Structure formats: C-alpha cells, structure tokens
N, C-alpha and C positions, 0 to 999 in steps of 0.2 A: 333640579335646577330651579324649580318654581319659586322658591323662597331664598335662593342663594344670591348673595351680592358680592361684588368685588370688595375685599377687605381694604382697610386703609393702607396706602402705599408704604407707610412706615413699617408695616408688619409683613410686607411681601418678601419672598425669596424666589429667585428664578429657579425653576425646577430643572435639575440636570437631566431628568429622564424625558424632557419634552422632545417631540419628534423633530427630526431634521437638523436642528441647530441647538447647540449648547452655548448660551450667551453668558458672558461674565456679568456679575452684578454691577449695577450702576446706582448712583444716588437718585432718589425720587425726583430731585430738582432737574435731572437731565431727561426724565421720561418724556416731557412734552416738547423736547427739542430734537433737532436733527444732528446733534453733535457727536453721535456715536455711529452714524451711518458708514463712516469710512472703514469701520471694522468688519462690515458685513458684505458678502458677495451679492452682486446685483444691486442691492440698495446703494452701494457706493458709486454706481455708474453716473448718477446725476441726481442732485437734490438742491432744494433751496432751503434757506434758514427756517422758513415757516413749515412746520410739520413735526409730527411726533416721532418717537424712536422705534426701531425694531424691538427693543426690549419692552416697551409698552405694549406692543402687539403680542409678544409672547405671554405677558401676564394675562391679557384678555383672553387669548386663545386657549391657554391652559385650563380655563374654567368653562370651556364649551361643553355643554351636556351632550353625551353621545347619543341621546334619544332625539335630539333636534336635527333639523336639516343641516347638512355639512356645507352650508353656503354662507359666505360673508358678504355684506353690503357696506360700501363706503360711499355715501352720497356726495362727498367732497374729496375725490380720489387724489387730486394733486399729482405728485410724482410716483404714485402707486405703492407707497410703503405698506399700506394695509393689504393690498392685493398680492404683492410679492410674498409677504409673510404668510398669508393664507395658503398660497400655493405650496410653500415649504412644509406646511402642515397637511398637505393632501386635500385641502378644502377647495371647493369651487368658490369663485369670487366675482363680484360685479361691482364696478365703480362708475360714478357719473362725474364727468369733468368737461365743462364747456370751454375752458381756455384752450385755444389751439396749440399753444406751445406745450403746456403741461400734458395734454392728451397724447401728443406724439411721443414725448419723453416717457410717459407711463406705458404706452404700448410697446415701446422699444425695450422696456424692462420686463417684458413677458416673452422671453425667447422661446423659439421652437427648434426642431431638429436640424433645420438648415441655417441656423443663425451663424454658426462658426464659418461655414462656407461663404455666406453673405458678408461676414465681417472682413474676410480676406479681400473680397472684391471692393468693399468700401475703402479699406486701407490703401489699396493700389490706386483707386480713383482719386482719393484726396491727396495722396503723395504726389501723383502726377500733376494734379491741378495746382498745387503749391509752387511747382516749378514753372508754371505758365501764368504769371500775374495778369489780371484783367483790369481794365480802366475803371476808375471811380465813376465814370459816366454811366455805368450800368445802374447806378443808384440815382433815385430821384433826389430833389433838392434837400428836403429835411433829413432823410436817412444819411445822405452824404455828409452833411454838416455835423450831425450828431456822432456818427461812427468815426469821423475824422478826428474827433476830440478824444476818442478812446483808444485809437491805434495810430502807430506811425503809418505814413502813406505806403511804404513798401510792404508792410505786414498786411494792411487792409487789402491791397491789390493781390497779394498771394492768397489770402483767404477767399476773395472773390473768384480767383482762379480755381480754387478747390470746389467752391459752390457750383461753378459752371461745368467743371469736370463731372460732378455728380449728375448734372442735368444731361450732359451729352451721353452718359452711360446708363440712362434710364434708372438712376438711383436717387433722383432729386426728391421723390415722394416717399422714399423708404424711411420708415421711422428710426431704424437703427443708424442709418446714415445721418439723419437729422440730429440724433443724439450725439454721435461721435464728433461731427463737425461743430456742433454748438458748443461742446465741451472744449474743443480746440480753440474756438473763438474766445471763449471765456478766459482760458489760460493765457492766450496771446495778447490780451488787452493790458495796456500799461496803467489802466485806471482801477483803483481799488473799489471793491463793493462796500459802500457805506451803509451798514445795516442790511438792506436788501436791494438798494438802488445803486447802479453804477454812477460813481461820482467823477465826472471828467477832470475836475481840478485836482483830485487825489492821485497818488502814485503808488504802484507796486511793481515788483519785478515781473516783467513779461517773459513768458517762456517761448522759445522759438517754436513756431507752429509744427514743424516736422518732429521735433523732440516731444512736444505735447501729444501729437498723434501717436507716437510709439508708446508713450506712457499709458494712454487711454486704452489702446488696442490690447496691450499686454495685460492690463488689469481685467479687461472683459474676457480675454481668452482664459486666464487663470480661473475666473469665476465660472465660466461655462463648464470647465472640467469639474469644478467642485459641486455644481448643482446638476450635473448630468443625470438624466433619468426623471427629473421633475418636469412634467409637461405644462409649463406655465401658459403657453399659448392655447392649450386645450382647457385648462382649468379656469382661466380668468378672462374677462373682457371689460373694456372701458367703453361706455356710451358717451359720445361727445354731445352732451346737452346738460342743462340744469336739471337737478333732481327734484324740482318742485312738482314735477309730474313724470313718473317713469312707468308707463303701462307695460314696458318691456320686461318688468320684473313681476312675477305672478304673486297673487295674494298668498300670504302664509308660507312663502317658499324660503325665507331667510332664517338662519339659525342664530346669527349674531350681527350686530352693527357696530363698527368701530370707525370713528370719524373725528374730524376737527374742522369746523367751518371757518370762513374768514372772520377774524376778530373785528369788532366794531371800531372803525377809525384807526386801524393799525397799519396795514400795508395796502397800497394800491397794486393789485395783482396784474394790472395791465402795464402800469409804469415800470414795475420791477423787471418786466421782460422786454422793455423797449429795444434794447440792443438786439435781441433775437428777432423781434417782430420786424425791425428795419432791415436787418441783415438778410433775412429770408424773403423779404418783399411781401410779407403777410399784411403789413400796414405801411403806408408811405407818408403819413402825416399824423399829427396829434389828433385831428378829428377822426381819422380812420381808426386809430387805436380805440377811441371811444365807441365808434359805431360797430367795429368788428370784434372787439374784445369786451370792453366794459359793459356793453349793452346785454351781454349774455350771462354776466356774473351776478351773484347776490350783491346788492347795493351795500357796501360797507364803508365807503369814503365819499366825501363831498365832490370829488372829481367825477363820480359816476351818477350824478343826479339827473342827467339829461333824460327827459321823458318821465321822470318820477315825481317831480315837485307838484305836478298837476293832479296826482292820484292819491293825495294824502288821506282823504276821507275814505276812499276805497280800501287802502291798506289798513287803516285803523280798524275798520269793522271786520277785517280778516284775522285780527288778533283776538285770542280769547278774552272775554270781558274781564276776567280776573286780573289780567295784566294791563288792559287798556287804561284803566284809571290811573295807575302809577305812571305809565308812559305819557299820558296826557299832561300830567303835572310837569314832568321833565321837559317835554316839548315846549310848554309855555315858558319855563325858565330859560331854555335855550333861545327862544325867540326874543326874549328881553335882552339877553346877552348879545345876540347878533346885532341888535339895533344900537347898542352902546359901544361895541368893540370896534377897533379900527379895522380889523381884518375882515369883518362882515361874513365870517364863515357860516354857511347855511346848515349847521348841525341840526337845527330843528326840523329840517326836511329829511334828515337821514334816519331818524329813529323808527318811524312807522314802516317804511319799506323794508328795512333790515329785519325787524321782528316778524313782519307779515310773511316775508319769503322764508325765513327760518321756520315759521309755523307750518307753511306748506310742505317743506322738506320733512319735517318731523311727522306730519300726518302720513306722508307717503312711506316713511320708514315703518310706522306702526302697521299700515296696511300690508306691507311686504313681509313682516315678521310673523313667525309662528308663535303660538301661545307658549310662554315660558322662555322665549328668546331674550337675550341680554342686549342692552344698549349701552354703549360707552362713547363719551364725547369729551374732548379737551377743548376748552374755550376760556376766554379771558374777559375781565370787565374793562371798562374804559372811563376816561375822564375827558369830557368835552367842555371847553371853556371852564375847567375846574369843577364841573358838575359831574358827580359820580354816576355812572350807568352800570347797574348791577346785572350785566347781561347773563352770567351763569345762573343767578337766582331767578331771573325772568324766564329763562329757558327751562329751568326746573319746574316752574309753575305751569308753563305751557305743556310740558310733558304730562303733568298730572291731569290737566284739563283734557288732553287728548285721550287719556285712559291708561297711561303707563302707571305702574305701581312700584312700590319700594324705591322711589326716586330719592337719590342722595346727591349732594353737591359738596365736594371736598376740595380744600385748597391743596394744590400740589407744590407750587412754588410761588414766591413773591417776585414781582417784576420791579420792585423798588419804586423809586420816584423818578424814573428815567424821563418822564415827559415834563418835568419842571424845568423850563428854560425861560429866559427873559421874554421870549416872544410867545410862549405857550404855557398855559396853566396846567398843572398836574392835579392829581387827586390828593387831597389832604391825608387820606388813609393809605395811599400807595395802591398799586395794582397787583393783581395776581392771576395765575392760570389755575383753572379748576377742572377737576374730573367729575363729570356728571355720569352717574350710572342708574340704570332703570331696568325693569322687567316688563315685558308685555304679558 
C-alpha cells in the first residue's frame, strides 16, 4: 500500500467480489453526488444533496491494505455515508459531525439489534400523534411563521401532534424517531427544495403524513432485513464536535480517511436545515441558528462570520506559509471588490478562517493515520465575486506541507457555470469537483 494510489476514476471498475455489497457501475460524474443513495439500504433512509456516493466509498475501501488498521475516519461525517459503507465492509469507523441535525441522522443510520422493535414503537407513536393535532402556539414566533409557509395549517398541526406524541412516549430524544419524523416532515411539505434550501414560494406535491410514514417505515424494515448481522452500532460511532481537534481518536489508529468538507461559499449547512431546526425546537430564531449551529461548523459562507472577522491575522498564520502568499493576494482582491460592489459581501473575511480550519482538520487526520494509510477527499473550487479560488489545489499544497506524500488532485466532474447570474459573478473557467488522494 505504501506507494499505491487510487487510479484515475475513468479507469475504475467496481469489483463484484467486494464484501457485503455488489454495486452497479456509475459514471464518475455521479461519484461525488448523493444521486445513487436511493439504491442502497440504510443509505437511502435520509440524505442531503451535499455528499458523495456509496459507489465512491466502495472504490476507496476496495483499496484498503489488509495490513493497516481496519478503521475508517471521516472528519466531516454528514449523514454517515462513509461510516455506513465501512460497516458493510466489516470495518470500524469513527466520524465527527458538529451539526445537531446531521449527528442525529447519522447515528440513526447505525442500527443495533433492537432497532426493529424500536421502529415499531416509533411508528405507533407517530401515527397516533398525527391523529391528535396540536396548536401552532407550541411554536415560537419565527418558527411558526417560517413553517407555516412550508405546510398547510392542518398538516403542520398534525406533524406537531406526532412530535408531541414522541415526547409523551419518551421517544423524543431517540435518533431513529428523529430521522423518521423528520423524513415525514420533509415529504409532507408543499414547498420544493431549491438546490438544498426549502423555498417557500415554490411548490411540489405534498404526501399525506400517514402515507409518508408508512413508506418510510416499510423501507427501513426492508433494509434491516437485508443488513441483518452487521453490527453498525458496535462498529461505528459519531463524535458530535468539530474535527479540528479529536483526542478521542488515538495516534496511528486509522487505516483510511474518506471525507468531503464543506465547499467554500457553497451551502450554508445551518440554513439548509432551518425547517428541521425550527420544527424540533433546536433553534427558535435566525440568531439562535447562528449561535447553536453555525458557530460549531467550519466557516464556509459569509453568513457564518460572526466572531471570525476579528481573528483574521490568527487564522492566516495557522495556514502553511506555502499557501499564505497566494491566499493573501486573493484576500486583497476580494477586499477591493467588496468596496466597489453593491452587495458588500465580506468574502475577504471568509478565506483565512476556511483554510485555517481545514488545515487543523488535516493535521488531526495525519496524526490519527497509520503510516501507509490512504487519504481521500472530494472538494470543489469556488468563485467569489468572479475571483477563482482553487481550493482543491490549496488543500493539496497543505497536505504536502503537513507531510503527506504521493498527493494527487484530479478533476472528477465539472460544475459548469452555474454561478453565473445577473446578481452573481461566476468563474470564467467554470467550477469543478476534485478528488484529492494522498498517503501518510
């Protein structure tokens, strides 16, 4: 394994002898997406558009050297795609995820021997609650206003009834109950998801909550039968914190890292879950979303700059000097653009925190990895005010500075010119998603 690297995706074929799952081939353009998760048990229980595919995981895990620790680390665990895949391979897995919604979803996708019994209790509780609607007065002002734009009043009252039924039956804090009802909530909304955000003004066909419940529970039961015997809950764990420092993971204990960090200026991972944060009462205002969620995440959007603008110099010196010079020039260009642009977007304050936090995560990965362990990351570049930020290439340079070797950065798919709008400049060269591979 010491000198082996993941070959170009164009040359890859999924190995039919791989353990646990035989996946159908997919185009390499679909590897960094979640568009195939509906095919796969457990993975399909819940996912967001941001995330790589189970097929990408199979490609990476097929190359795990048998002499290395059979432990996977995903420092940006999200909805647990990497952890679920690792368990299907009989690997141990650990993930870090500070987002409270994603943590609960990820943990729910690591079922144990009592999950089927618990699922029955959850189904009964939610079904009973749907028949006992609750007043919207249970919601504070901001959640009530926002959620009322996504649901008809009778549907929202029924969903609140289901939520309160879980509370009354001591299931409110159960991760699987959270996943199931959150999925029902999503299917019952009459608002379309626009990219990754719920758009109140858009419309889709809303599914009756009870029908949605039956669909979701049936799929989970089918999957539990298919993966019976895999001790997900024993093999994997999710640590609810940022991976900038993870002393819970021992030095040299990891055999492979597979991950995908937040992309620079792509999705606001707090905003994308506002419906769930409000519905469950985790946050009750825009300010609470910032304080309770954004403050815990890697800074990747200007909406998350609270408390970070004052620490620019500190962040800059935490980035390897090889990258600092390039970033400083970009920051200067962005500062000029902010002064002359109508929107006054503070992109110049975004660059140093993002790469400093990514650097800290990569250093922790290196510490946790055994010698010869492989590192795999999906990440994209960005265009801020039309200025191209080569995030994958900068991350490649950071990896080399930390001590990784055989570092490669390969384009997996183009993201086109999607950001070129009247109100937003795109990159003249277009954007892409890249696979970064390295060896410790």
